[in-house]
C-alpha positions in Angstrom: 113.1 150.0 89.7 114.6 149.4 86.4 116.9 147.5 87.2 114.8 144.7 88.7 112.3 145.0 85.6 115.4 144.4 83.4 116.6 141.0 85.4 113.0 140.0 85.4 113.1 140.4 81.9 116.2 137.4 82.0 114.8 135.3 84.3 111.0 135.2 83.0 112.6 134.4 79.3 114.9 131.6 81.1 111.7 130.0 82.3 110.0 130.4 79.2 112.7 128.9 77.6 113.1 126.1 80.3 109.3 125.5 80.2 109.6 124.8 76.6 112.2 122.1 76.2 110.9 120.8 79.5 107.3 120.2 77.2 109.3 119.0 74.4 110.9 116.2 76.7 107.9 114.7 78.5 106.3 111.7 77.9 102.4 112.2 76.9 100.2 109.5 79.2 97.6 107.4 78.3 95.0 106.4 79.8 93.5 103.1 78.6 91.3 100.2 80.3 92.7 98.0 81.9 90.7 94.5 81.6 89.5 91.8 85.0 91.3 89.3 84.1 94.3 91.1 83.4 93.9 92.4 87.3 93.1 89.2 88.6 96.1 87.2 86.4 98.3 89.8 87.9 97.3 89.5 91.3 97.5 85.1 91.3 100.5 85.3 89.7 102.0 87.4 93.5 99.5 85.3 95.2 101.3 82.2 93.4 104.9 83.6 94.6 103.7 84.3 98.1 102.7 80.7 98.3 105.9 79.5 97.1 108.2 81.0 99.4 105.6 80.2 102.1 106.9 76.9 101.1 109.9 77.2 101.8 109.5 78.1 105.5 109.1 73.9 105.9 111.7 72.4 107.7 110.9 69.5 105.7 111.5 71.9 102.7 114.3 73.5 103.9 116.3 70.2 104.9 115.6 68.6 101.0 117.3 72.0 100.0 119.9 71.9 102.6 120.5 68.4 101.4 121.3 69.6 97.7 123.5 71.7 98.5 121.1 74.5 97.0 120.6 77.4 99.4 117.1 78.9 100.5 117.7 83.1 99.0 118.6 80.8 95.5 115.5 79.5 95.5 114.1 82.4 96.2 115.2 84.8 93.7 115.2 81.8 91.3 111.1 82.1 92.3 110.6 86.2 91.9 112.5 85.5 88.1 109.8 83.7 87.4 107.7 84.2 84.2 104.3 84.2 85.0 103.9 81.0 82.3 106.4 79.1 84.4 105.0 79.9 87.7 101.4 79.2 86.2 102.8 76.0 85.0 104.3 74.7 87.9 101.6 75.7 90.3 99.7 73.4 87.6 101.8 70.2 87.9 101.8 71.0 92.4 97.8 70.9 92.5 97.9 67.6 90.1 101.1 65.9 92.4 100.3 63.2 95.3 99.6 64.3 98.5 102.5 62.7 99.8 104.7 63.4 96.9 104.7 67.2 96.7 107.4 68.8 98.9 109.7 66.0 96.7 108.2 67.4 93.0 108.6 70.8 94.5 112.1 70.2 95.0 112.6 68.1 91.9 110.9 70.8 89.2 113.3 73.7 91.6 116.4 71.2 90.3 114.8 70.8 86.7 115.1 74.9 87.1 118.4 75.3 87.9 119.9 73.0 85.5 117.5 74.6 82.6 118.9 78.1 83.8 122.5 76.8 84.0 122.1 75.4 80.6 121.2 79.1 79.4 124.4 80.8 81.1 121.8 82.3 83.2 123.4 80.8 86.4 126.3 79.0 87.4 124.7 76.3 90.3 125.6 73.1 89.1 129.3 72.8 87.6 128.7 69.6 85.9 125.8 71.6 83.6 127.6 72.4 80.4 126.4 75.9 78.4 124.8 74.9 75.6 125.8 79.3 74.2 
C-alpha cells in the first residue's frame, strides 16, 4: 500500500506541474458584442463570392475565358482571394453595367484584376506584364 502511495505522490506532483504550466500558456478568451452590420457584411461577402463563382458556370463565360487563355480554376482562386472591398466594388460595377454587356464587363474586370496582381508580383499569368518591384 505504501508503494502505491509513493507512486501516486509522483504522479500527482507531475499532474500539478503540467496543470500549472498549461494554465500559464493558455490563451484567455474574451467575449464581445458582434454587431448586426458585421454579421450581415460577412454573409454578404460570402453570397457575392458564391454568385460570382456561379457566373463562371455559364457557357458564354467559359468560352470567353477559354479564348483568353485563362482557366476557370485560376478565376475561382482569384475570386476567393478578393478582399471584401474589392468584391463590393466589383459587385457595384456589375450592378451598373448594362444588361447586354455584363459578361464582357466581368471578363474585362477579371483581366484587370489579373494584370494588377501580375504587376504586384502576386502571380505570373501574363508573360508580357512586368513586376513593378
